[in-house]
DOMAR-690970 format. One record per atom (N, C-alpha, C, CB): atom name; x negated, y negated, z. Coordinates in nm, 4 decimals, padded with zeros to 6 digits. Atoms other than C-alpha are relative to their C-alpha. Glycine has a CB too. Example, Ala and Ser with C-alpha at 12.3 -4.5 7.8 and 13.67 -1.06 7.14 Angstrom:
BEGIN
   site          u          v          w
      N   -00.0890    00.1190    00.0000
     CA   -01.2300    00.4500    00.7800
      C   -00.0900   -00.1200    00.0000
     CB    00.0992   -00.0027    00.1246
      N    00.0820    00.1190   -00.0060
     CA   -01.3670    00.1060    00.7140
      C    00.0770   -00.1090    00.0730
     CB   -00.0414   -00.0462   -00.1415
***
This chain:
BEGIN
   site          u          v          w
      N    00.1044   -00.0622   -00.0783
     CA    00.7630    20.1025    01.0359
      C   -00.0729   -00.1025    00.0865
     CB   -00.0981    00.0714   -00.0911
      N    00.0680    00.1040   -00.0762
     CA    00.5889    19.7820    01.1406
      C    00.0893   -00.0530    00.1116
     CB   -00.0428   -00.1142   -00.0922
      N   -00.0923    00.0496   -00.1018
     CA    00.8986    19.6637    01.3255
      C    00.0077    00.0968    00.1174
     CB    00.1397   -00.0220   -00.0599
      N   -00.0030   -00.0998   -00.1069
     CA    00.9100    19.9877    01.5230
      C   -00.1265   -00.0039    00.0834
     CB    00.0191    00.1392   -00.0579
      N    00.1279    00.0099   -00.0724
     CA    00.5425    19.9552    01.6123
      C   -00.0019   -00.1228    00.0896
     CB   -00.1183   -00.0052   -00.0987
      N   -00.0015    00.1226   -00.0791
     CA    00.5857    19.5956    01.7269
      C    00.0966    00.0107    00.1176
     CB    00.0376   -00.1189   -00.0878
      N   -00.0959   -00.0158   -00.1089
     CA    00.8930    19.6849    01.9290
      C   -00.0576    00.0884    00.1103
     CB    00.1316    00.0595   -00.0527
      N    00.0584   -00.0868   -00.1022
     CA    00.7104    19.9681    02.1049
      C   -00.1161   -00.0695    00.0706
     CB   -00.0475    00.1319   -00.0623
      N    00.1103    00.0731   -00.0609
     CA    00.4097    19.7425    02.1640
      C    00.0501   -00.1006    00.1025
     CB   -00.0818   -00.0708   -00.1067
      N   -00.0509    00.1031   -00.0890
     CA    00.6110    19.4613    02.3182
      C    00.0833    00.0560    00.1147
     CB    00.0819   -00.0979   -00.0783
      N   -00.0807   -00.0564   -00.1076
     CA    00.8263    19.6936    02.5260
      C   -00.0819    00.0884    00.0929
     CB    00.1150    00.0793   -00.0576
      N    00.0805   -00.0867   -00.0859
     CA    00.5387    19.8873    02.6748
      C   -00.0451   -00.0734    00.1251
     CB   -00.1213    00.0529   -00.0762
      N    00.0434    00.0577   -00.1272
     CA    00.4425    19.8276    03.0343
      C   -00.1469   -00.0381   -00.0043
     CB    00.0250    00.0978    00.1143
      N    00.1428    00.0294    00.0095
     CA    00.0751    19.8315    02.9430
      C   -00.0199   -00.1385   -00.0602
     CB   -00.0729    00.1071   -00.0846
      N    00.0110    00.1307    00.0633
     CA    00.1216    19.5286    02.7183
      C    00.0288   -00.1113    00.1006
     CB    00.0959   -00.0098   -00.1195
      N   -00.0335    00.1013   -00.1007
     CA    00.2910    19.3306    02.9956
      C   -00.1053   -00.0063    00.1090
     CB    00.1365    00.0289    00.0617
      N    00.1059   -00.0012   -00.1008
     CA    00.0257    19.4379    03.2452
      C   -00.1233   -00.0739   -00.0512
     CB   -00.0366    00.1449    00.0385
      N    00.1143    00.0697    00.0579
     CA   -00.2437    19.3108    03.0088
      C    00.0236   -00.1502   -00.0031
     CB   -00.0283    00.0518   -00.1409
      N   -00.0323    00.1424    00.0015
     CA   -00.0670    18.9765    02.9712
      C   -00.0122   -00.0586    00.1398
     CB    00.1414   -00.0231   -00.0553
      N    00.0066    00.0480   -00.1379
     CA   -00.0312    18.9391    03.3468
      C   -00.1447   -00.0070    00.0468
     CB    00.0820    00.0911    00.0932
      N    00.1412   -00.0003   -00.0369
     CA   -00.3959    19.0313    03.3958
      C   -00.0717   -00.1207   -00.0608
     CB   -00.0673    00.1308   -00.0456
      N    00.0620    00.1157    00.0653
     CA   -00.5014    18.7647    03.1443
      C    00.0419   -00.1304    00.0658
     CB    00.0361   -00.0031   -00.1481
      N   -00.0480    00.1216   -00.0652
     CA   -00.2853    18.5010    03.3130
      C   -00.0660   -00.0167    00.1362
     CB    00.1532    00.0031    00.0148
      N    00.0645    00.0066   -00.1313
     CA   -00.4288    18.5866    03.6554
      C   -00.1453   -00.0435   -00.0146
     CB    00.0080    00.1362    00.0716
      N    00.1395    00.0384    00.0225
     CA   -00.7839    18.5601    03.5206
      C   -00.0109   -00.1463   -00.0411
     CB   -00.0634    00.0894   -00.1069
      N    00.0004    00.1398    00.0421
     CA   -00.7035    18.2289    03.3565
      C    00.0249   -00.0926    00.1182
     CB    00.1052   -00.0235   -00.1084
      N   -00.0289    00.0829   -00.1169
     CA   -00.5556    18.0883    03.6768
      C   -00.1190   -00.0018    00.0955
     CB    00.1257    00.0511    00.0725
      N    00.1190   -00.0029   -00.0851
     CA   -00.8608    18.2028    03.8736
      C   -00.1098   -00.0891   -00.0571
     CB   -00.0513    00.1438    00.0155
      N    00.0997    00.0860    00.0640
     CA   -01.0840    18.0280    03.6218
      C    00.0364   -00.1475    00.0150
     CB   -00.0137    00.0358   -00.1486
      N   -00.0451    00.1376   -00.0211
     CA   -00.8758    17.7108    03.6412
      C   -00.0230   -00.0431    00.1445
     CB    00.1486   -00.0141   -00.0363
      N    00.0229    00.0299   -00.1412
     CA   -00.8973    17.7273    04.0198
      C   -00.1464   -00.0325    00.0258
     CB    00.0439    00.1176    00.0873
      N    00.1436    00.0234   -00.0184
     CA   -01.2756    17.7478    04.0044
      C   -00.0415   -00.1343   -00.0606
     CB   -00.0817    00.1145   -00.0636
      N    00.0334    00.1265    00.0658
     CA   -01.3002    17.4569    03.7597
      C    00.0531   -00.1179    00.0805
     CB    00.0570   -00.0035   -00.1430
      N   -00.0615    00.1110   -00.0711
     CA   -01.0603    17.2376    03.9535
      C   -00.0547   -00.0152    00.1414
     CB    00.1498    00.0185    00.0047
      N    00.0592    00.0089   -00.1340
     CA   -01.2260    17.3197    04.2864
      C   -00.1266   -00.0841    00.0007
     CB   -00.0309    00.1389    00.0533
      N    00.1207    00.0819    00.0076
     CA   -01.5371    17.1438    04.1654
      C    00.0316   -00.1492    00.0139
     CB   -00.0725    00.0258   -00.1318
      N   -00.0428    00.1395   -00.0139
     CA   -01.3361    16.8176    04.1772
      C    00.0387   -00.0361    00.1424
     CB    00.1162   -00.0274   -00.0916
      N   -00.0442    00.0228   -00.1382
     CA   -01.2735    16.8483    04.5521
      C   -00.0664   -00.1240    00.0582
     CB   -00.0310    00.1226    00.0879
      N    00.0599    00.1169   -00.0652
     CA   -01.3207    16.5222    04.7399
      C   -00.0828    00.0431    00.1204
     CB    00.1091   -00.1002    00.0433
      N    00.0889   -00.0346   -00.1112
     CA   -01.5897    16.5189    05.0071
      C    00.0738   -00.0002    00.1337
     CB   -00.1175   -00.0974    00.0056
      N   -00.0741    00.0094   -00.1257
     CA   -01.3326    16.4362    05.2741
      C    00.0913    00.1197    00.0256
     CB    00.0818   -00.1258    00.0008
      N   -00.0915   -00.1141   -00.0107
     CA   -01.1394    16.7592    05.2137
      C   -00.0788    00.1306    00.0012
     CB    00.1020   -00.0003   -00.1165
      N    00.0648   -00.1315   -00.0045
     CA   -01.2447    17.1131    05.3077
      C    00.0314    00.0767   -00.1280
     CB    00.0462    00.0808    00.1248
      N   -00.0155   -00.0697    00.1279
     CA   -01.2961    17.3323    05.0019
      C    00.1132    00.1025    00.0028
     CB   -00.1300    00.0689   -00.0374
      N   -00.1055   -00.1010   -00.0045
     CA   -01.0636    17.6120    05.1174
      C    00.1397   -00.0627    00.0061
     CB   -00.0209    00.0913    00.1202
      N   -00.1278    00.0708   -00.0028
     CA   -00.7830    17.3655    05.1948
      C    00.0329   -00.0526   -00.1395
     CB   -00.0037   -00.1162    00.1026
      N   -00.0182    00.0524    00.1352
     CA   -00.8324    17.2066    04.8534
      C    00.0382    00.1120   -00.0970
     CB   -00.1281   -00.0705   -00.0479
      N   -00.0335   -00.1130    00.0871
     CA   -00.8239    17.5472    04.6826
      C    00.1429    00.0475    00.0234
     CB   -00.0977    00.1156    00.0227
      N   -00.1386   -00.0383   -00.0281
     CA   -00.4990    17.6359    04.8583
      C    00.0976   -00.1001   -00.0601
     CB    00.0231    00.0115    00.1512
      N   -00.0827    00.1035    00.0614
     CA   -00.3539    17.3046    04.7425
      C    00.0081    00.0211   -00.1514
     CB   -00.0562   -00.1402    00.0318
      N    00.0013   -00.0226    00.1446
     CA   -00.4598    17.3786    04.3848
      C    00.0813    00.1247   -00.0358
     CB   -00.1450    00.0143   -00.0512
      N   -00.0804   -00.1203    00.0255
     CA   -00.3082    17.7290    04.4031
      C    00.1488   -00.0324    00.0029
     CB   -00.0319    00.1092    00.1035
      N   -00.1398    00.0407   -00.0085
     CA    00.0204    17.5762    04.5112
      C    00.0397   -00.0812   -00.1223
     CB    00.0248   -00.0809    00.1277
      N   -00.0273    00.0836    00.1164
     CA    00.0041    17.3168    04.2358
      C    00.0086    00.0837   -00.1280
     CB   -00.1083   -00.1074   -00.0144
      N   -00.0020   -00.0850    00.1188
     CA   -00.0775    17.5794    03.9725
      C    00.1238    00.0885   -00.0039
     CB   -00.1250    00.0860   -00.0050
      N   -00.1185   -00.0859   -00.0010
     CA    00.2089    17.8013    04.0852
      C    00.1250   -00.0746   -00.0457
     CB    00.0222    00.0568    00.1393
      N   -00.1163    00.0791    00.0394
     CA    00.4511    17.5160    04.0178
      C   -00.0153   -00.0568   -00.1411
     CB    00.0223   -00.1135    00.0994
      N    00.0155    00.0785    00.1223
     CA    00.3033    17.3241    03.7232
      C   -00.0773    00.0684   -00.1126
     CB   -00.0670   -00.1264    00.0330
      N    00.0808   -00.0652    00.1042
     CA    00.0941    17.5772    03.5280
      C    00.0789    00.0183   -00.1297
     CB   -00.0504    00.1362    00.0495
      N   -00.0811   -00.0285    00.1187
     CA    00.3790    17.6600    03.2904
      C    00.0319   -00.1252   -00.0800
     CB    00.1286    00.0681    00.0402
      N   -00.0444    00.1196    00.0710
     CA    00.4754    17.3021    03.2068
      C   -00.1134   -00.0906   -00.0457
     CB    00.0922   -00.0776    00.0869
      N    00.1132    00.0833    00.0425
     CA    00.1304    17.1443    03.1745
      C   -00.0634    00.0585   -00.1251
     CB   -00.1052   -00.0121    00.1128
      N    00.0537   -00.0439    00.1276
     CA   -00.0341    17.1584    02.8354
      C   -00.1505    00.0249    00.0023
     CB    00.0316   -00.1011   -00.1043
      N    00.1447   -00.0179   -00.0014
     CA   -00.4005    17.1398    02.9342
      C   -00.0567   -00.0323    00.1385
     CB   -00.0662   -00.0887   -00.1072
      N    00.0686    00.0201   -00.1271
     CA   -00.6547    17.1064    03.2124
      C    00.0037   -00.1457    00.0445
     CB   -00.1437    00.0468   -00.0106
      N    00.0003    00.1413   -00.0396
     CA   -00.6604    16.7276    03.2041
      C    00.1335   -00.0412    00.0631
     CB   -00.0299   -00.0890   -00.1217
      N   -00.1287    00.0286   -00.0629
     CA   -00.2879    16.7142    03.2846
      C    00.0039    00.0539    00.1425
     CB    00.1145    00.0599   -00.0824
      N    00.0038   -00.0578   -00.1344
     CA   -00.3393    16.9465    03.5814
      C   -00.0885   -00.0827    00.0923
     CB   -00.0500    00.1447   -00.0053
      N    00.0892    00.0836   -00.0802
     CA   -00.6324    16.7375    03.7040
      C    00.0655   -00.1329    00.0361
     CB   -00.1308   -00.0250   -00.0750
      N   -00.0691    00.1251   -00.0269
     CA   -00.4232    16.4226    03.6711
      C    00.1018    00.0185    00.1123
     CB    00.0689   -00.0519   -00.1271
      N   -00.0969   -00.0263   -00.1066
     CA   -00.1507    16.5776    03.8875
      C   -00.0669    00.0094    00.1363
     CB    00.0762    00.1284   -00.0288
      N    00.0726   -00.0155   -00.1280
     CA   -00.4028    16.6698    04.1561
      C   -00.0433   -00.1374    00.0501
     CB   -00.1248    00.0943   -00.0164
      N    00.0492    00.1330   -00.0408
     CA   -00.5546    16.3217    04.1604
      C    00.1144   -00.0934    00.0392
     CB   -00.0815   -00.0635   -00.1134
      N   -00.1121    00.0889   -00.0278
     CA   -00.2164    16.1477    04.1550
      C    00.0593    00.0264    00.1377
     CB    00.1072    00.0156   -00.1067
      N   -00.0588   -00.0343   -00.1295
     CA   -00.0922    16.3319    04.4615
      C   -00.0948   -00.0339    00.1134
     CB    00.0364    00.1482    00.0050
      N    00.0975    00.0238   -00.1055
     CA   -00.4139    16.2905    04.6582
      C   -00.0276   -00.1474    00.0246
     CB   -00.1277    00.0692   -00.0333
      N    00.0288    00.1424   -00.0177
     CA   -00.4336    15.9133    04.6107
      C    00.1008   -00.0681    00.0871
     CB   -00.0056   -00.0691   -00.1321
***
């Protein structure tokens, strides 16, 4: 009975939609946090677009925020 419930839960579209919604909210929060690190020489909207690009590539493989911040700083130097 439990296996059937779990299978129906994981195969439902609502479950996947909730996961995607949570990931989108998390990425938006990361974007806001990382935007506060923008250098003064760079426009904020350009910096945010750069971070969005970086997150789209490295979000899955990085383990935490400090790794993402390190990537941003390493490329900008």
